[in-house]
C-alpha positions in Angstrom: -39.4 -72.3 18.4 -36.5 -70.2 17.7 -37.2 -66.7 16.6 -34.9 -63.9 15.0 -33.8 -61.4 17.4 -35.4 -58.0 17.0 -33.1 -55.2 15.7 -33.4 -52.3 18.1 -32.6 -48.6 17.2 -29.6 -48.8 19.6 -28.3 -52.0 17.8 -28.6 -50.1 14.4 -27.0 -47.0 15.4 -23.1 -46.9 15.3 -21.6 -46.7 18.7 -19.0 -44.3 17.4 -20.4 -42.2 14.4 -17.1 -40.0 14.3 -14.9 -43.1 13.6 -17.3 -44.5 11.2 -17.3 -41.1 9.1 -13.4 -41.0 9.1 -13.4 -44.6 7.9 -15.7 -43.7 5.2 -14.0 -40.6 4.0 -10.6 -42.7 3.8 -12.5 -45.3 1.7 -13.9 -42.7 -0.8 -10.5 -41.0 -1.1 -8.8 -44.4 -1.9 -11.4 -45.1 -4.4 -10.7 -41.6 -6.1 -7.0 -42.0 -6.1 -7.4 -45.5 -7.5 -9.7 -44.4 -10.3 -8.2 -40.8 -11.0 -10.4 -37.9 -11.6 -12.0 -38.2 -15.2 -12.9 -34.5 -15.2 -9.4 -33.1 -14.2 -8.4 -30.5 -16.9 -4.6 -31.2 -17.9 -4.7 -29.8 -21.2 -3.1 -26.2 -21.1 -4.9 -25.1 -24.3 -8.4 -25.9 -22.7 -9.7 -22.5 -21.6 -10.7 -23.7 -18.2 -7.1 -25.0 -17.6 -5.9 -23.0 -14.5 -3.4 -20.2 -15.4 -2.0 -17.6 -13.0 -0.8 -14.2 -14.4 1.4 -12.1 -12.1 1.7 -9.0 -13.8 4.3 -6.4 -12.3 4.6 -2.6 -13.0 3.3 0.7 -11.7 0.0 0.9 -10.4 -0.4 4.5 -11.2 0.9 7.3 -13.4 1.0 10.9 -12.8 2.4 12.9 -15.8 1.7 13.3 -19.5 4.4 11.2 -21.4 5.1 9.2 -18.4 6.4 5.6 -19.6 5.6 2.4 -17.6 7.2 -0.9 -18.4 5.1 -4.0 -17.3 6.3 -7.7 -17.0 4.5 -10.9 -16.4 5.2 -14.2 -14.7 2.7 -17.1 -15.8 2.2 -20.1 -13.8 2.3 -23.0 -14.8 4.6 -22.4 -17.8 2.7 -22.4 -21.0 3.8 -24.4 -24.0 3.3 -21.4 -26.5 5.5 -18.6 -24.7 4.3 -16.0 -27.3 2.1 -13.6 -25.5 0.4 -10.4 -26.6 0.1 -7.2 -24.6 -3.1 -5.4 -24.9 -5.2 -2.7 -23.3 -9.1 -2.8 -22.8 -11.5 -0.1 -23.6 -11.7 2.2 -20.4 -13.9 4.3 -18.5 -13.0 7.9 -17.7 -14.2 8.9 -14.2 -14.7 12.7 -14.3 -16.2 14.8 -11.5 -17.9 17.3 -13.8 -19.4 15.2 -16.7 -20.9 11.9 -16.7 -18.5 9.0 -17.3 -17.3 8.2 -20.7 -16.2 5.0 -22.3 -13.1 5.5 -24.7 -10.6 3.2 -26.5 -7.9 2.3 -24.2 -4.8 3.3 -26.6 -6.0 6.9 -26.8 -5.1 7.5 -23.3 -2.4 4.9 -22.6 -0.4 4.3 -25.7 1.4 0.8 -26.3 5.1 1.3 -27.3 6.7 -1.9 -27.1 6.2 -5.4 -25.5 4.6 -4.4 -22.2 5.6 -0.7 -22.3 3.0 2.0 -22.3 2.7 5.9 -22.4 0.2 8.1 -20.8 -0.9 10.6 -23.4 -4.1 12.1 -22.3 -4.8 11.9 -18.6 -7.3 14.0 -16.8 -6.5 16.5 -14.3 -6.3 15.3 -10.7 -8.6 14.5 -8.8 -10.2 12.9 -12.1 -8.8 9.7 -13.0 -8.7 7.0 -15.9 -8.8 3.4 -14.8 -7.5 1.0 -17.7 -6.9 -2.7 -17.7 -3.4 -3.6 -19.0 -4.0 -7.2 -20.5 -1.9 -10.2 -21.2 -3.4 -12.5 -24.0 -2.1 -16.1 -24.1 -2.8 -19.0 -26.3 -4.0 -17.5 -29.7 -6.4 -19.5 -32.0 -7.7 -18.5 -35.2 -11.4 -18.1 -35.6 -14.2 -16.2 -37.6 -16.9 -14.3 -36.2 -20.0 -12.6 -37.6 -19.9 -8.7 -37.1 -22.8 -6.2 -38.0 -21.5 -3.2 -40.0 -24.1 -0.2 -40.5 -25.4 0.0 -44.2 -23.7 -3.2 -45.0 -25.2 -6.0 -42.9 -23.5 -9.0 -41.1 -20.1 -9.8 -42.5 -17.6 -12.6 -41.6 -14.4 -11.5 -40.2 -11.2 -13.6 -39.6 -9.6 -12.8 -36.2 -8.1 -14.6 -33.0 -9.3 -15.4 -29.7 -7.2 -16.3 -26.7 -7.5 -19.2 -24.2 -6.3 -17.4 -21.4 -6.3 -13.6 -20.3 -4.8 -11.9 -17.3 -4.9 -8.2 -16.5 -3.7 -5.5 -14.2 -5.7 -2.2 -13.3 -3.8 1.1 -13.7 -4.9 4.5 -12.6 -3.9 7.4 -14.7 -4.1 11.1 -13.9 -2.1 14.3 -14.4 -0.8 15.5 -10.9 0.4 19.4 -11.0 3.8 20.1 -9.2 3.9 23.7 -10.3 1.5 26.5 -10.9 2.2 29.8 -12.5 0.1 33.0 -12.7 0.1 35.2 -15.8 -1.3 38.7 -16.3 -2.5 37.5 -18.8 0.6 36.4 -20.8 3.3 37.8 -18.6 4.7 37.4 -15.0 4.0 41.2 -14.5 0.8 43.2 -14.3 0.8 46.7 -15.5 -0.4 49.3 -13.0 -4.1 50.2 -13.3 -6.5 53.0 -12.1 -9.2 52.6 -9.9 -11.9 51.2 -11.8 -9.8 49.4 -14.3 -9.5 45.6 -14.7 -6.9 43.0 -15.2 -7.3 39.4 -16.7 -5.1 37.0 -14.6 -4.5 33.4 -15.8 -3.1 30.3 -14.4 -0.8 27.5 -15.9 0.0 24.1 -14.3 2.6 21.7 -14.9 3.3 18.1 -14.0 6.4 16.5 -12.9 7.8 16.2 -16.5 7.0 19.8 -17.1 4.2 19.4 -19.4 1.2 21.8 -19.3 -2.3 20.5 -18.5 -3.2 18.8 -22.0 -6.6 20.6 -22.2 -5.0 23.9 -21.8 -2.0 23.8 -23.9 -3.4 26.5 -26.1 -2.7 30.1 -24.7 -6.3 31.0 -25.0 -8.0 27.7 -23.9 -10.1 28.3 -21.0 -13.2 25.8 -20.5 -16.3 27.1 -18.8 -16.8 24.1 -16.9 -14.5 21.4 -15.3 -12.0 21.1 -12.4 -10.4 24.6 -11.7 -6.7 24.8 -12.0 -6.3 27.0 -8.9 -8.2 28.7 -6.2 -7.8 32.5 -6.2 -7.6 35.2 -3.4 -6.6 38.8 -2.9 -4.8 39.7 0.2 -6.2 43.2 0.5 -9.9 43.1 -0.8 -10.3 46.9 -0.3 -7.7 47.7 -3.0 -8.8 45.1 -5.5 -11.3 42.2 -6.0 -11.8 39.3 -8.3 -14.4 37.2 -10.1 -13.5 33.5 -11.6 -13.7 33.6 -15.3 -13.8 29.9 -16.5 -11.7 27.3 -14.7 -8.4 28.9 -15.6 -8.6 32.8 -15.2 -10.1 35.4 -13.1 -11.0 39.2 -13.8 -9.5 41.5 -11.1 -11.1 45.0 -10.6 -9.1 47.9 -9.1 -11.0 49.8 -6.3 -8.6 52.3 -4.7 -4.9 53.3 -4.8 -2.5 51.0 -3.3 -0.6 47.7 -3.8 -1.6 44.1 -2.9 -1.3 40.6 -4.3 -3.4 38.2 -6.0 -2.7 34.7 -4.8 -3.3 31.3 -6.3 -3.2 27.9 -4.5 -3.7 24.4 -5.5 -3.2 22.1 -2.5 0.4 22.8 -1.3 1.3 24.7 -4.5 1.1 28.6 -4.6 1.9 31.4 -6.8 1.1 35.2 -6.7 1.3 38.5 -8.7 1.7 41.8 -7.5 -1.2 44.3 -8.2 -0.6 48.1 -8.2 -3.4 50.4 -8.3 -2.5 54.2 -9.0 
């Protein structure tokens, strides 16, 4: 009687598993090519269609009124070449107060297609981080919005299929400081026991004052100090900081010395004469 040979584990196991895996992979690839990918997104107006935005322009701005021009390269080319430049809401990162969310155009104002001007940057080292946006593929739509004391209303608006963005950092970097006593460059002589009020101004590369302190008498009690004060001869006079901009100097004895203000590598000084 003939019997069917018994298939052993060794017989069932491929002699060269790497070769079998390679053959299987080639077969699967051939089937995919022949049939095509039924889930491939080829419509550029489909929000999941892959679009790459390469936005070029300054990464940081350091002065009030400084202008920045941005450009964008879109890959692949989009059928509707009309793009919209925008700016997102931003977070102001302050060292002295909690972070605050503000509307982007209040700190980085759009001027023209891809052009923006820094208008209210905080004093360095505080910064504002904003997102310059490129909107592509507009479509009309309606949305429901809740308005206080009115209720839900229907608003006609636009949405965009694709959005690209570039982060930009805004701050105001001082390039010059100036001491005043309190509003001139010369301090009147004082007698022992008398006091002076010394003030500091700061200017950026475009010669703009720090925007918080444009007013002559503006001197917030809290915030980033404009300068660090020192007196060269503390036996003649001493000082006490007054707000973040000024200092009160007290004359101690007859003599001449200097009150010095520094901010990083920036310095300025005024002569103090005690009679």
